C-alpha positions in Angstrom: 7.5 74.8 82.1 7.5 76.4 85.3 7.4 75.2 89.1 3.7 76.4 89.3 2.9 74.6 86.4 4.2 71.6 87.1 2.4 71.4 90.2 -0.4 72.3 88.3 0.1 69.3 85.8 0.3 66.6 88.5 -2.4 68.2 90.9 -5.0 68.6 88.2 -3.9 65.2 86.4 -7.1 62.8 86.2 -4.9 59.3 85.7 -1.2 59.5 86.7 0.9 56.5 85.9 4.0 56.9 87.8 7.0 54.6 87.3 9.5 53.6 89.6 13.3 52.3 89.0 15.1 49.6 90.9 17.9 51.9 92.2 14.9 54.1 94.0 13.5 51.0 95.6 16.4 48.6 96.2 19.4 48.9 98.2 22.7 48.2 95.6 24.6 47.1 98.4 22.3 44.6 100.2 20.0 43.8 97.7 16.9 44.5 100.5 14.0 46.8 100.2 13.9 50.5 101.0 10.9 50.5 103.1 11.1 53.8 104.3 11.2 55.4 101.1 8.4 53.1 99.8 6.2 54.3 103.1 6.9 57.5 101.6 5.8 56.6 98.3 2.3 55.4 99.5 2.0 58.2 101.7 2.0 60.6 98.4 -0.2 57.7 95.9 -2.5 58.5 99.2 -2.7 62.0 99.0 -3.1 62.0 95.4 -6.1 59.3 95.7 -7.6 61.4 98.4 -7.8 64.4 96.0 -9.7 62.1 93.7 -7.0 61.4 91.5 -6.3 57.7 90.1 -2.9 56.2 90.2 -1.3 53.3 88.2 2.3 52.0 89.5 4.6 50.5 87.1 7.6 49.2 89.2 10.9 47.5 89.0 12.5 45.9 91.2 11.7 42.2 91.3 15.1 41.1 89.7 17.0 43.1 92.1 15.3 41.6 94.9 15.0 38.1 93.8 18.6 37.6 92.7 19.3 38.1 96.7 16.9 35.3 97.6 18.3 32.6 95.3 22.1 33.9 95.9 22.6 34.4 92.5 25.9 36.2 92.0 26.6 39.9 90.9 26.8 40.7 87.6 25.0 40.1 84.4 22.2 37.6 84.7 21.6 35.2 82.0 17.5 35.0 80.8 16.2 32.0 82.7 18.4 33.5 85.6 16.4 36.8 85.5 13.2 34.9 84.8 13.5 32.9 88.0 14.7 36.4 89.8 11.7 37.9 88.8 9.6 35.0 90.3 10.9 35.2 93.5 10.8 38.7 93.7 7.5 39.8 92.7 6.0 37.9 95.5 7.7 40.0 97.7 7.7 43.3 95.7 3.5 43.3 95.6 3.7 42.0 99.4 5.1 45.1 100.1 3.6 47.5 98.1 0.2 46.2 99.8 1.8 46.4 103.3 2.5 49.7 102.7 -0.6 50.9 101.0 -3.1 49.1 103.5 -2.7 51.4 105.9 -4.2 54.1 104.1 -7.0 52.0 102.5 -5.5 51.7 99.2 -6.0 48.1 97.8 -3.0 47.2 95.4 -3.8 44.6 92.2 -0.6 43.1 90.7 -0.7 43.1 86.6 2.1 41.5 84.8 2.6 42.5 81.1 4.9 41.7 78.2 5.7 43.9 74.8 3.4 41.2 73.2 0.3 42.1 75.6 0.3 46.0 74.3 1.2 45.2 70.3 -1.5 42.3 69.7 -5.3 43.9 69.4 -6.9 41.1 71.5 -4.3 41.2 74.3 -4.1 44.7 74.4 -8.1 45.6 74.7 -7.8 42.4 77.5 -5.3 44.3 79.3 -7.0 47.8 79.0 -10.2 46.5 80.2 -8.6 44.6 83.2 -6.7 48.1 84.2 -9.8 50.1 83.7 -11.8 48.1 85.6 -9.3 47.6 88.2 -9.3 51.5 88.4 -12.9 52.0 88.2 -13.0 49.7 91.3 -10.8 52.3 93.1 -7.4 50.1 93.7 -4.0 51.2 92.3 -2.7 48.4 89.8 1.0 47.6 90.0 2.4 46.8 86.7 5.6 44.9 85.9 6.8 43.0 83.1 5.8 39.2 82.8 9.7 38.4 83.1 9.0 34.8 84.1 7.1 33.8 80.7 8.4 36.6 78.4 11.1 35.7 75.9 13.6 38.2 74.2 10.7 38.7 71.5 7.9 39.9 73.6 10.1 41.6 76.2 10.0 45.3 76.6 13.5 44.8 78.7 12.4 47.8 81.1 9.9 49.4 82.5 10.5 53.2 81.1 9.3 51.6 78.0 6.4 50.0 79.9 5.4 52.9 81.7 4.8 54.6 78.1 2.9 52.1 76.5 0.7 52.0 80.1 0.4 55.2 80.1 -1.1 55.3 76.4 -3.4 52.4 76.8 -5.3 53.9 80.5 -5.2 57.1 78.4 -3.2 58.5 81.8 -3.0 62.4 81.7 0.5 62.5 83.1 3.0 59.6 83.1 6.2 60.4 85.8 9.2 58.5 85.6 10.7 58.5 88.8 14.6 57.5 88.9 18.2 58.4 90.0 18.4 61.0 87.6 16.5 64.7 87.4 15.9 64.9 84.0 17.3 65.2 80.6 20.5 67.5 79.7 21.8 68.3 76.6 25.2 66.2 77.4 25.7 63.6 80.1 26.4 65.8 83.0 28.7 63.2 85.0 30.8 63.3 81.6 30.6 67.0 80.5 30.6 69.7 83.1 29.0 71.9 80.4 25.6 69.7 79.7 22.6 72.1 80.5 19.7 70.8 81.8 16.4 71.1 79.8 13.0 71.8 81.9 10.4 71.2 78.5 10.3 69.2 75.3 7.4 69.7 73.0 8.6 66.9 70.5 11.3 63.9 70.7 13.5 65.1 67.6 16.6 63.6 66.3 18.5 66.1 68.7 16.9 65.4 71.6 17.7 61.6 71.1 21.4 62.3 70.5 21.3 63.9 74.3 20.3 60.7 75.4 23.6 58.8 75.5 25.2 57.3 78.4 24.9 54.4 80.4 21.7 53.9 83.2 21.8 53.1 86.9 23.8 50.2 88.2 20.2 48.0 89.1 18.4 50.0 86.4 18.3 48.1 82.5 17.2 51.4 81.4 18.8 54.4 80.8 17.7 57.8 78.9 17.2 56.6 75.7 14.4 54.4 77.0 13.2 57.4 78.8 12.7 58.9 75.5 11.0 56.3 73.5 8.6 56.3 76.8 8.2 60.0 76.1 7.2 59.6 72.5 4.7 56.9 72.9 3.2 59.2 76.2 3.2 62.2 74.3 1.8 60.7 71.2 -1.4 59.5 73.4 -1.4 63.0 74.5 -0.3 62.3 77.9 2.4 64.6 79.6 5.5 62.9 81.0 7.8 63.7 83.3 11.6 62.6 84.5 12.1 63.2 88.3 14.8 62.4 90.5 12.7 60.2 92.9 15.5 59.8 95.4 13.7 62.0 98.3 11.1 60.1 100.6 8.1 61.7 99.3 9.0 62.0 95.5 6.0 63.2 94.0 5.3 65.5 96.4 8.7 66.8 95.6 7.3 67.6 92.2 4.3 69.2 93.3 6.4 71.3 95.3 8.1 72.7 92.3 11.1 70.2 92.2 13.0 70.0 89.1 11.9 67.7 86.2 12.3 67.5 82.6 8.5 67.9 81.1 7.6 66.4 77.6 4.3 68.4 77.3 2.1 66.9 73.8 0.3 69.0 71.5 -3.3 67.2 72.3 -5.1 65.9 75.4 -5.4 62.1 76.2 -9.0 61.9 75.1 -8.3 64.1 71.8 -5.3 61.7 70.8 -7.1 58.8 71.1 -9.9 60.0 68.8 -7.3 61.2 66.1 -5.9 57.8 66.4 -9.7 56.0 65.7 -10.6 58.6 62.8 -7.1 59.1 60.7 -5.2 55.6 62.2 -7.1 52.5 62.1 -9.0 50.9 59.1 -12.5 50.6 59.2 -13.1 46.2 59.4 -17.0 46.8 58.7 -20.2 48.6 58.8 -23.2 49.5 61.6 -25.7 51.1 59.9 -28.3 52.7 62.4 -31.8 54.0 62.5 -32.9 57.6 63.3 -33.2 57.2 67.1 -29.9 56.2 67.3 -28.8 59.1 64.7 -30.6 61.5 67.4 -28.9 59.6 70.3 -25.0 60.4 69.0 -25.7 63.6 68.0 -26.3 64.5 71.6 -22.8 62.5 72.4 -24.1 59.5 73.4 -22.7 56.0 72.9 -24.3 53.7 69.9 -26.5 50.9 71.5 -27.6 47.6 70.2 -31.0 48.9 70.3 -30.6 51.2 67.5 -28.9 49.2 64.8 -30.7 47.9 62.2 -28.1 45.8 60.0 -24.5 44.6 60.2 -21.8 44.2 57.3 -18.5 43.1 57.3 -16.6 40.3 59.3 -14.8 42.4 61.9 -14.1 41.4 65.7 -14.2 42.9 68.8 -12.3 45.9 69.0 -11.8 46.6 65.6 -12.7 49.9 63.7 -16.0 49.9 62.3 -18.1 52.9 60.1 -21.4 53.8 61.4 -24.0 54.8 58.7 -27.1 55.8 57.9 -29.9 53.7 56.0 -29.2 55.8 53.2 -25.2 55.4 53.0 -24.2 58.9 54.8 -21.2 57.8 57.1 -21.8 59.5 60.1 -19.0 58.4 62.0 -16.6 55.5 63.3 -15.4 53.7 66.0 -14.2 50.5 68.3 -17.1 48.0 68.7 -17.2 46.1 71.7 -19.0 43.1 70.3 -17.6 40.6 67.0 -19.5 40.9 63.8 -21.3 37.5 64.6 -22.5 38.8 68.2 -23.3 42.2 67.0 -26.0 40.4 64.6 -27.2 38.6 67.2 -28.2 41.7 69.7 -28.7 44.3 67.0 -32.1 45.6 67.7 -32.3 44.5 71.1 -32.4 46.5 74.3 -29.3 46.1 76.3 -31.1 44.2 79.3 -31.4 41.3 76.8 -27.6 41.1 75.9 -26.5 38.2 78.2 -29.5 36.2 77.8 -28.9 36.5 73.7 -25.0 35.9 74.0 -24.8 33.5 77.0 -22.6 36.3 78.8 -22.4 39.5 80.2 -21.0 42.3 77.8 -20.6 45.7 77.5 -24.1 47.4 77.2 -22.8 49.6 74.4 -22.2 48.6 71.0 -19.6 51.4 70.5 -18.9 53.7 73.8 -19.0 57.6 73.1 -15.3 57.8 73.8 -14.6 55.0 71.2 -16.5 56.9 68.8 -15.6 59.6 66.5 -18.5 61.6 64.9 -17.9 62.9 61.0 -19.0 66.4 60.6 -20.6 65.8 57.4 -22.8 62.9 58.3 -24.3 64.8 61.0 -26.2 67.6 59.2 
């Protein structure tokens, strides 16, 4: 991938996830925040948002900052010490981000996630909805692992993997992992002078994984292995991912200017990847029977509204996959239901303006949003 293509990938992306490693944000010797570096990143983010792009930040550094304030000694911390350090450090980290973003008119919103939040279907939907609402409101979500409550069983353990999952969760176009390395090599360049830089990867094969051996940086918990795990999650969701050296004051501008990075290139875009996941991976848990008016609307690319549904079959929950059929039994598509079967039965056939009165709360206008709907070629003829 040449420099011009790199610049295009970052400058034309609609939604970008940026992961910041601890070694960039926190001074290793003093355990203090690198304020000038963070101000440079804030200027980069402001430039992206000024172009109309949406930005999500996944930031390490809370434990590295907090351990100094709690006067923990150097060396590996126990889990409970990491959790305590995260509690002390995250409030300082979030405050620093807001202070550096505020002069640019940017609101930062803190979101703490665990591995369980990305794997449990209900929690995943809630997290995705919150993030998309924040993005839609113009805020920059600042995400970190919820170390204060996570146990070993529900921890990511590093923010590389968290960034990859978040990129998939929000259907990002580009995910950038900023670290103290400039990309992937055929071997560890610190130990092998013959190691060659790899500028583009289109599949995380066993051969690529074998190149990832070697330790991470002093402050961070992730190495190249975790970055490849993140890459696998990102490209499966149709998201381009870059591993780049973030040590310069304006790390995103450096990439835009053609700075070296390893790019992982997916075979499809986020929207197509999500549609493929809905169509071929999820097991349908119910059926929505629609009328002719809804069928015509779906053919023109519109969402499925409650008013167009005549019957509900099955016992699905919010977020489950369901089939969409005509009254004569033809399958015309499948998608993710915004309501449970019980709620769907209450609002079927009604206008969206009546949903709050019928359910007692204001939910989505659509039963299935068009972005969560895949139409069957055979059923629309």
